[in-house]
C-alpha positions in Angstrom: -4.0 -19.5 -34.6 -7.6 -19.1 -33.8 -9.9 -22.2 -32.8 -13.5 -22.4 -33.4 -15.8 -24.6 -31.1 -17.3 -27.4 -32.7 -21.2 -26.8 -33.1 -24.0 -29.1 -32.7 -26.3 -26.9 -34.2 -28.2 -28.0 -37.3 -28.6 -25.4 -40.2 -31.9 -24.3 -38.9 -30.6 -22.6 -35.7 -32.0 -23.1 -32.3 -33.5 -26.5 -33.3 -31.7 -29.8 -31.8 -30.4 -32.5 -34.3 -33.0 -34.9 -33.4 -35.7 -32.6 -34.2 -34.2 -31.4 -37.5 -33.6 -35.0 -38.5 -37.0 -35.8 -37.7 -38.3 -33.3 -39.6 -36.4 -34.0 -42.5 -37.5 -37.6 -42.2 -41.3 -36.1 -41.9 -40.5 -34.2 -45.1 -39.8 -37.3 -46.6 -42.6 -39.2 -45.3 -45.3 -36.2 -46.7 -43.5 -36.8 -50.2 -43.9 -40.4 -50.4 -47.5 -39.6 -49.1 -48.0 -37.1 -51.8 -46.6 -39.6 -54.5 -48.8 -42.9 -53.1 -52.3 -40.1 -53.5 -51.2 -39.2 -56.6 -50.9 -43.1 -57.9 -54.2 -43.9 -56.0 -56.1 -41.4 -57.9 -54.2 -42.4 -61.3 -55.4 -46.0 -60.3 -59.2 -44.7 -59.7 -59.5 -42.8 -62.5 -58.6 -46.1 -64.9 -60.7 -48.3 -62.7 -64.5 -48.4 -61.6 -65.1 -46.8 -58.6 -65.6 -49.1 -55.9 -64.3 -48.0 -52.9 -63.9 -44.6 -51.3 -60.3 -43.0 -50.8 -59.6 -42.4 -47.2 -56.6 -40.0 -46.1 -55.2 -38.9 -42.8 -52.2 -36.7 -41.6 -50.2 -36.6 -38.1 -48.5 -33.9 -36.4 -45.1 -35.6 -35.8 -43.8 -32.9 -33.7 -47.0 -33.8 -31.2 -46.0 -37.2 -31.3 -42.2 -36.8 -30.7 -43.0 -34.2 -27.7 -45.8 -36.5 -26.1 -44.0 -40.5 -26.8 -42.4 -42.0 -24.1 -39.3 -43.5 -26.3 -39.3 -40.4 -28.3 -39.0 -38.2 -25.2 -36.5 -40.7 -23.8 -33.8 -40.9 -27.1 -34.0 -37.1 -27.1 -33.0 -37.0 -23.5 -30.1 -39.7 -24.0 -28.9 -37.9 -27.3 -28.9 -34.6 -25.5 -26.8 -36.2 -22.7 -24.6 -37.7 -25.0 -24.2 -34.4 -27.1 -23.6 -32.5 -23.5 -20.8 -35.1 -22.9 -19.2 -34.8 -26.1 -19.3 -31.0 -25.7 -17.3 -31.1 -22.5 -15.0 -33.4 -24.1 -14.5 -31.2 -27.1 -13.8 -28.1 -24.5 -11.3 -30.2 -22.7 -9.5 -31.2 -25.8 -9.3 -27.3 -27.0 -7.7 -26.5 -23.8 -5.3 -29.1 -24.2 -4.7 -28.3 -27.9 -4.3 -24.6 -26.9 -1.8 -25.5 -24.2 0.3 -27.3 -26.8 0.0 -24.2 -29.2 1.4 -22.0 -26.4 4.4 -24.5 -25.5 5.3 -24.2 -29.3 5.2 -20.6 -29.2 7.3 -20.4 -26.2 9.9 -23.0 -27.8 10.1 -21.3 -30.9 11.0 -17.8 -28.9 13.7 -19.6 -27.2 15.1 -21.3 -30.2 15.0 -18.0 -31.8 16.8 -16.2 -28.7 19.3 -18.4 -28.3 20.0 -20.0 -32.3 19.1 -17.2 -34.4 21.7 -15.8 -36.7 23.9 -13.6 -36.1 22.3 -11.9 -33.0 21.2 -15.3 -31.3 23.0 -16.0 -27.9 24.9 -18.9 -29.6 26.7 -16.6 -32.1 27.3 -14.0 -29.4 28.9 -16.5 -27.0 30.8 -18.2 -29.9 32.4 -14.9 -30.8 33.4 -14.0 -27.4 34.7 -17.7 -26.6 36.5 -18.2 -30.1 37.9 -14.6 -30.3 40.9 -15.2 -28.2 41.6 -18.6 -29.8 41.4 -17.7 -33.2 43.9 -14.9 -32.3 46.2 -17.2 -30.9 45.7 -19.5 -34.2 46.4 -16.4 -36.6 49.2 -15.4 -34.6 51.0 -18.8 -34.8 50.1 -19.1 -38.7 51.5 -16.2 -39.2 54.8 -16.6 -37.3 55.1 -19.8 -38.9 54.5 -18.3 -42.3 57.1 -15.8 -41.8 60.0 -18.4 -40.4 59.3 -20.8 -43.4 59.3 -17.3 -45.8 55.9 -17.9 -47.4 53.8 -15.7 -49.5 50.6 -17.4 -49.1 48.7 -19.7 -46.6 45.2 -21.3 -47.5 43.1 -23.2 -45.3 42.2 -26.7 -46.6 39.2 -27.4 -44.2 36.0 -26.5 -45.9 35.6 -23.8 -48.0 39.3 -22.8 -49.4 40.3 -19.3 -47.3 43.2 -17.0 -47.8 44.6 -16.6 -44.4 47.7 -14.9 -45.5 48.7 -13.3 -48.7 51.8 -11.1 -49.5 50.5 -7.6 -50.4 53.0 -7.5 -53.5 50.7 -10.3 -54.9 47.6 -8.5 -54.3 46.4 -7.4 -58.0 42.6 -5.9 -56.5 43.4 -2.3 -57.6 45.0 -3.5 -60.9 42.0 -5.4 -61.9 39.7 -2.7 -60.6 41.3 -0.2 -62.7 41.1 -2.2 -65.8 37.6 -2.6 -65.6 36.8 1.2 -64.7 38.4 2.2 -67.7 36.8 -0.6 -69.8 39.9 -2.3 -70.9 38.8 -6.1 -70.3 
């Protein structure tokens, strides 16, 4: 899993967010000024000329660079951005630690519980093998003394535990299938 750092950069690389927003605002103001200018020209052409049209312009970058309130606002914003970046870096570090712990947990789970080679299944086979052998030996002794030909385990899936060979028709069925006499 890869992590990308959150960027406070604007679509125009190298400019602060405040400068970018102000440029957008200025562009909107310029567009509005053009609309007003066009409207004023239209109004003058339909009415007799009595006043002279005066138009001015500003360099908003100079104003923002020299106006104390704008300088302070920019400084405050940059301070917030620096704090947010520090917080974000801390959160990403914490998240990376969580991801690493999760990976270790998955590796541990795989090593201990994966079938058929997980430690659980290996140990289960080691510990249960002698117990199962004793159980099957007891089942065999009881079924022989009772003259039983078949013994089934009723717990869970039906499992045939003992069968007398004279009742095994596996090879007869296989012969029939191979000869095509179904």
